[in-house]
C-alpha positions in Angstrom: 23.1 29.7 -19.6 22.3 31.5 -16.4 18.8 32.2 -17.7 18.2 28.6 -18.5 19.3 27.6 -15.0 17.0 30.1 -13.4 14.0 29.1 -15.4 14.4 25.4 -14.6 11.1 24.1 -13.1 11.5 22.9 -9.5 10.7 19.2 -8.8 7.4 18.6 -6.9 9.4 16.1 -4.8 11.4 19.1 -3.3 8.2 19.9 -1.3 8.2 18.2 2.1 4.4 17.6 1.9 4.8 15.6 -1.3 7.6 13.5 0.1 5.6 12.8 3.3 2.5 12.0 1.2 4.5 9.3 -0.6 5.8 8.0 2.7 2.3 8.0 4.2 0.9 6.0 1.3 3.6 3.4 1.7 3.2 3.1 5.5 -0.6 3.1 5.5 -1.0 0.5 2.7 2.0 -1.9 3.2 0.1 -4.3 5.4 2.2 -7.3 6.2 -0.8 -9.5 6.8 -2.3 -9.0 3.3 -0.7 -12.2 1.7 -2.3 -14.3 4.5 -5.4 -12.2 5.1 -8.1 -14.9 5.0 -5.9 -17.5 6.7 -5.0 -15.1 9.5 -8.7 -14.7 10.4 -9.3 -18.5 10.3 -6.2 -19.3 12.4 -7.4 -16.9 15.1 -10.5 -19.1 15.3 -13.0 -17.4 13.0 -15.2 -19.2 10.5 -15.6 -18.2 6.8 -19.1 -16.9 7.5 -17.7 -14.7 10.2 -14.9 -13.5 7.9 -17.5 -12.5 5.3 -19.7 -10.7 7.9 -16.7 -8.8 9.2 -15.6 -7.6 5.8 -19.2 -6.5 5.0 -19.2 -4.5 8.2 -15.8 -3.0 7.2 -17.1 -1.9 3.9 -20.3 -0.3 5.3 -18.3 1.5 8.0 -16.4 3.2 5.2 -19.6 4.1 3.5 -21.1 5.7 6.6 -17.9 7.6 7.5 -16.6 8.5 4.0 -18.4 11.7 3.1 -18.5 13.2 6.7 -14.8 12.6 7.0 -14.1 14.2 3.7 -16.1 17.3 4.6 -14.3 17.4 8.0 -11.0 17.4 6.1 -12.2 20.4 4.0 -13.4 22.2 7.1 -10.8 21.4 9.8 -7.8 20.7 7.6 -6.4 17.6 5.9 -3.6 17.1 8.3 -5.9 16.8 11.2 -7.8 13.9 9.5 -4.5 12.2 8.6 -3.4 12.4 12.2 -6.7 10.8 13.2 -6.2 8.2 10.5 -2.8 7.3 11.9 -4.2 7.0 15.4 -6.9 4.7 14.1 -4.4 2.5 12.3 -2.4 2.1 15.6 -5.7 1.3 17.5 -6.9 -1.3 14.9 -3.6 -3.2 14.9 -3.3 -3.0 18.7 -6.7 -4.7 19.1 -5.8 -7.8 17.1 -2.2 -7.9 18.4 -3.7 -8.4 21.9 -6.6 -10.6 20.7 -6.8 -14.1 22.4 -6.7 -16.7 19.6 -9.5 -19.3 19.4 -11.4 -17.8 22.3 -15.1 -17.2 22.6 -14.5 -13.4 22.4 -12.3 -13.5 19.2 -15.2 -12.3 16.9 -15.7 -9.2 19.0 -12.0 -8.3 18.9 -12.0 -8.5 15.1 -15.3 -6.7 15.0 -13.7 -3.7 16.8 -10.7 -4.1 14.4 -12.9 -3.9 11.3 -14.9 -0.9 12.5 -11.8 1.1 13.4 -10.1 0.0 10.2 -13.1 1.2 8.2 -12.9 4.6 9.9 -9.2 4.8 9.1 -9.8 4.0 5.5 -12.6 6.6 5.2 -10.6 9.3 6.8 -7.5 8.6 4.7 -9.6 8.5 1.5 -9.4 11.9 -0.1 -7.7 13.8 2.7 -4.1 12.7 1.8 -4.7 13.3 -2.0 -6.3 16.6 -1.3 -3.4 17.7 0.9 -0.8 16.7 -1.7 -2.7 18.3 -4.6 -3.3 21.5 -2.8 0.4 21.6 -1.9 1.1 21.6 -5.6 -1.6 24.3 -6.2 0.0 26.4 -3.4 3.3 26.3 -5.2 1.7 26.7 -8.7 2.8 23.2 -9.7 -0.6 21.5 -10.1 0.5 20.3 -13.6 2.9 18.0 -11.9 0.1 15.9 -10.3 0.3 13.1 -12.9 4.0 12.8 -12.2 3.4 12.7 -8.4 0.6 10.2 -9.0 2.9 8.1 -11.1 5.6 8.0 -8.5 3.1 7.5 -5.7 1.7 4.3 -7.3 5.2 3.0 -8.0 6.7 3.6 -4.5 3.5 2.3 -2.9 3.9 -0.9 -4.9 7.5 -1.2 -3.8 6.3 -1.0 -0.2 3.6 -3.5 -1.0 6.1 -5.9 -2.5 8.2 -5.7 0.6 5.2 -6.3 2.9 3.9 -9.2 0.8 7.2 -11.0 0.7 8.2 -10.4 4.3 4.7 -10.9 5.6 4.3 -14.4 4.0 7.6 -15.5 5.3 7.3 -14.4 8.9 3.7 -15.8 9.1 5.0 -19.3 8.3 6.5 -20.7 11.4 8.1 -23.6 9.5 9.9 -21.2 7.1 11.1 -19.1 10.1 12.4 -22.2 11.9 14.3 -23.3 8.8 15.9 -19.8 8.6 16.8 -20.0 12.3 18.3 -23.5 11.8 20.3 -22.3 8.7 22.0 -19.7 10.8 22.7 -22.2 13.6 20.5 -20.6 16.3 18.4 -22.6 18.8 15.4 -20.3 18.4 12.1 -22.0 17.4 8.7 -20.5 17.1 5.2 -22.0 17.0 2.4 -21.1 14.6 0.5 -19.3 17.5 3.5 -17.0 17.8 4.5 -16.5 14.2 1.0 -15.7 13.0 1.2 -12.4 15.1 4.5 -11.2 13.5 2.8 -9.6 10.5 0.5 -7.8 12.9 3.4 -6.5 15.0 5.2 -5.2 11.9 2.1 -3.4 10.6 1.7 -1.8 14.0 5.2 -0.5 13.7 4.4 1.0 10.3 1.3 2.6 11.9 3.5 4.4 14.4 5.8 5.5 11.6 2.7 6.8 9.7 1.8 8.9 12.7 5.3 10.4 12.8 5.1 11.1 9.1 1.8 13.0 9.3 3.0 15.0 12.3 5.6 16.7 10.0 3.0 17.7 7.3 1.7 21.3 7.0 -1.7 22.5 5.8 -1.5 24.1 2.4 -2.6 27.7 2.3 -5.3 26.9 -0.2 -7.1 24.8 2.3 -6.2 26.5 5.6 -9.2 27.8 7.6 -9.3 31.4 8.7 -8.9 31.9 12.4 -12.2 32.9 14.0 -14.2 32.6 10.8 -17.7 31.6 11.6 -18.2 30.5 8.0 -15.6 27.7 8.2 -16.0 26.7 11.9 -16.2 22.9 12.0 -19.8 22.7 13.2 -22.6 20.3 12.0 -24.2 23.0 9.9 -21.0 23.9 8.0 -20.3 20.2 7.6 -23.8 19.6 6.1 -23.6 22.6 3.9 -20.2 21.6 2.4 -21.4 18.0 1.9 -24.6 19.1 0.1 -22.6 21.6 -2.0 -20.1 19.0 -3.1 -22.8 16.4 -3.8 -24.8 19.0 -5.8 -21.6 19.9 -7.8 -21.1 16.2 -8.7 -24.7 15.8 -9.8 -24.6 18.9 -11.9 -21.2 18.2 -13.4 -21.8 15.4 -15.9 -18.1 14.7 -16.5 -17.4 14.3 -12.7 -20.5 12.1 -12.3 -19.4 9.9 -15.3 -15.9 9.5 -13.9 -17.2 8.3 -10.5 -19.9 6.0 -12.0 -17.7 4.3 -14.6 -14.8 3.9 -12.1 -17.3 2.6 -9.4 -18.5 -0.1 -11.8 -15.0 -1.3 -12.7 -13.6 -0.9 -9.2 -16.2 -2.8 -7.2 -16.3 -5.7 -9.7 -12.6 -6.1 -9.8 -12.2 -5.7 -6.0 -14.7 -8.5 -5.4 -12.6 -10.8 -7.7 -9.4 -9.8 -5.8 -11.1 -10.6 -2.5 -11.5 -14.2 -3.8 -7.9 -14.5 -5.0 -6.7 -17.2 -2.6 -9.7 -19.6 -3.3 -9.2 -19.0 -7.1 -5.5 -19.9 -6.8 -6.3 -23.1 -5.0 -8.6 -24.2 -7.8 -6.1 -23.6 -10.5 -3.7 -25.9 -8.5 -1.2 -23.3 -7.2 0.5 -24.2 -3.9 -0.3 -21.9 -1.0 3.4 -21.3 -0.3 3.7 -19.2 -3.4 0.7 -16.9 -2.9 3.0 -14.2 -1.3 5.4 -14.4 -4.2 2.6 -14.0 -6.7 1.4 -10.9 -4.8 4.9 -9.5 -4.9 5.2 -10.2 -8.6 1.9 -8.4 -9.2 3.1 -5.4 -7.2 6.1 -5.2 -9.4 3.7 -4.3 -12.2 2.9 -1.2 -10.2 6.2 0.1 -11.3 5.2 -0.1 -14.9 1.4 0.4 -15.1 1.3 4.0 -13.8 3.6 5.0 -16.6 1.4 3.3 -19.1 -1.7 5.0 -17.6 0.1 8.3 -17.6 0.9 7.8 -21.3 -2.7 7.0 -22.1 -4.0 10.2 -20.3 -1.6 12.2 -22.5 -2.5 10.3 -25.7 -6.2 9.5 -25.5 -9.4 11.0 -24.2 -11.1 9.9 -21.0 -13.8 8.2 -23.0 -11.3 6.2 -25.1 -9.4 5.1 -22.0 -12.7 4.0 -20.4 -13.5 1.8 -23.4 -10.0 0.3 -23.5 -10.0 -0.7 -19.8 -13.6 -2.0 -19.9 -13.0 -4.2 -22.9 -9.7 -5.4 -21.4 -11.5 -6.3 -18.1 -14.4 -8.1 -19.9 -11.9 -10.3 -21.7 -10.0 -10.9 -18.5 -13.1 -12.0 -16.5 -14.1 -14.4 -19.3 -10.6 -16.0 -19.0 -10.9 -16.2 -15.2 -14.1 -18.3 -15.5 -12.1 -21.0 -17.4 -10.0 -21.9 -14.3 -7.1 -23.0 -16.4 -4.5 -24.8 -14.2 -1.4 -22.8 -13.4 -1.8 -20.5 -16.5 -5.0 -19.1 -14.9 -2.8 -16.9 -12.8 -2.3 -14.6 -15.8 -5.9 -13.3 -16.0 -5.8 -12.6 -12.2 -2.7 -10.5 -12.8 -4.6 -8.7 -15.5 -7.4 -7.9 -12.9 -4.8 -6.2 -10.7 -3.6 -4.2 -13.7 -7.1 -3.1 -14.4 -7.5 -1.9 -10.9 -4.3 0.1 -11.0 -5.3 1.8 -14.3 -8.8 2.6 -13.0 -7.4 4.1 -9.8 -4.9 6.3 -11.8 -7.5 7.5 -14.3 -10.0 8.3 -11.6 -7.6 10.4 -9.6 -6.1 12.1 -12.6 -9.4 13.2 -14.2 -11.3 14.0 -10.9 -8.6 16.1 -9.3 -8.2 18.1 -12.5 -11.7 19.4 -12.5 -12.4 19.7 -8.7 -11.8 23.0 -6.8 -9.6 23.0 -3.8 -12.2 24.0 -1.2 -14.3 20.8 -1.8 -11.7 18.4 -3.2 -11.5 16.1 -0.1 -15.4 16.0 0.1 -15.7 15.1 -3.6 -13.0 12.4 -3.3 -14.9 11.1 -0.3 -18.1 10.9 -2.4 -16.1 8.8 -4.8 -14.9 6.5 -2.0 -18.5 6.2 -0.7 -19.7 5.1 -4.1 -16.9 2.6 -4.5 -17.4 1.0 -1.0 -21.2 1.0 -1.2 -21.0 -0.9 -4.4 -18.4 -3.2 -3.0 -20.6 -4.0 0.0 -23.6 -4.7 -2.2 -21.7 -6.9 -4.5 -20.4 -8.8 -1.5 -24.0 -9.5 -0.3 -25.0 -10.4 -3.9 -22.0 -12.8 -4.3 -22.9 -14.5 -1.0 -26.5 -15.0 -2.2 -25.2 -16.3 -5.5 -22.8 -18.8 -3.8 -25.7 -20.0 -1.6 -27.9 -20.6 -4.7 -25.1 -22.3 -6.7 -24.2 -24.5 -3.7 -27.8 -25.7 -3.6 -27.8 -26.4 -7.3 -24.5 -28.3 -7.2 -25.7 -30.3 -4.2 -28.8 -31.4 -6.2 -26.7 -32.3 -9.2 -24.1 -34.2 -7.2 -25.9 -35.6 -4.1 -23.0 -37.8 -3.1 -20.3 -35.2 -3.3 -18.4 -33.9 -0.2 -19.1 -30.4 1.1 -15.7 -29.1 -0.1 -16.3 -30.5 -3.6 -19.8 -28.9 -3.7 -18.4 -25.5 -2.5 -15.6 -25.6 -5.1 -18.0 -26.4 -7.9 -20.4 -23.6 -6.7 -17.5 -21.2 -6.6 -16.4 -22.0 -10.2 -19.9 -21.6 -11.5 -20.4 -18.3 -9.6 -17.2 -16.8 -11.1 -18.6 -17.2 -14.6 -21.3 -14.6 -13.8 -18.7 -11.7 -13.4 -18.4 -10.8 -17.1 -22.2 -10.7 -17.5 -22.5 -8.6 -14.4 -19.9 -6.1 -15.7 -21.6 -5.8 -19.1 -25.0 -5.1 -17.4 -23.5 -2.4 -15.1 -21.5 -0.7 -17.9 -24.6 -0.6 -20.2 -26.7 0.8 -17.3 -24.1 3.5 -16.5 -23.7 4.3 -20.2 -27.4 4.7 -20.7 -27.5 7.2 -17.9 -24.2 9.2 -18.4 -23.9 9.4 -22.2 -27.1 11.5 -22.7 -25.9 13.9 -19.9 -22.5 14.3 -21.4 -24.0 15.0 -24.9 -26.4 17.5 -23.5 -23.6 19.3 -21.7 -21.5 19.5 -24.9 -24.4 20.7 -27.0 
């Protein structure tokens, strides 16, 4: 009995770094303004065109900063990048917390917000995973990574549920006033006040994220040697590490295939998710339940990681890619039907596909990447994802412009809102064809490389 007790494997969650990694993911990603993201921008006085421009700038900021920040994480330490990420999160939320609504300068406040937010996303991408994974390597527990990833996705979704539910309620001044009246208080708030509450709460989470990262320690596998000229964080070392990681990806067919297939699925599904609120309107769902739908979707995050974990244990990476791809093609076809009310089901399936893609990508890529370049490799993945997302955003805007002209010609007497809705519905039918073309192109490139490597 004593021997059995002594040989019991310790839990990865007994490690402070792993617990803080989970806490950081919750605090960084549980943004209280997410359920009202588009409406928030509009209520501050921005137009839809400005909203689209700002999110394109956000995506390309991530692209420009992604790989350099990952290389810096490998050179200077992951904790330093996470501290910088937390400071950026505090700065981005402070900027819009102080922004004057409906003023001539409001665009510039949100421009600064989007740039700093993009920098924060780029620095967090890869660095937090690399620190957590190397902590397991340091303690000879790297086989526990799927378990940690499973729990990370589940607790992150719990935080997301909390943020979605609370954020939607505190944004709605009428809902808040009804709550105040129910408790017999004389407090009343206007929309100009309540719309800032989700921002204030997210700012509080940013401060807690900084406190969380300050308690992390750098794993020995990624610590830099004091006084080492080879690892000094200068521009030449940064460039050398970046080129080495990029070369490794190009010359490792499995890593290249993971990134490319995941990129195709991720950017397509993310574009659809960006359009969620407009899609919900056109399937006749009331805006008041958007936050509840988001919370319900987040609940699936408690189940999907376990399913994905089971699939990694049961099937090969190729089989899992085929399953998710076919599942998403079927989903995108259903989305294009715009079925009233029931149409929410395929949108839920889109979120499931994104969760599974994220799990598989992290699982397979971390398993084959060495510690000294893990953050840089993960940053290359993030660069590919965000570059593709930025490009599809531009493409979708061009498609919408084309479809709007076509619909205006077909229905010359229609109102602008009717023309835009018709154009949007038509544009959504292009997504399954786009995904098919991208998957075929990636397969034509990657499959011969994988076969050549095997032979």
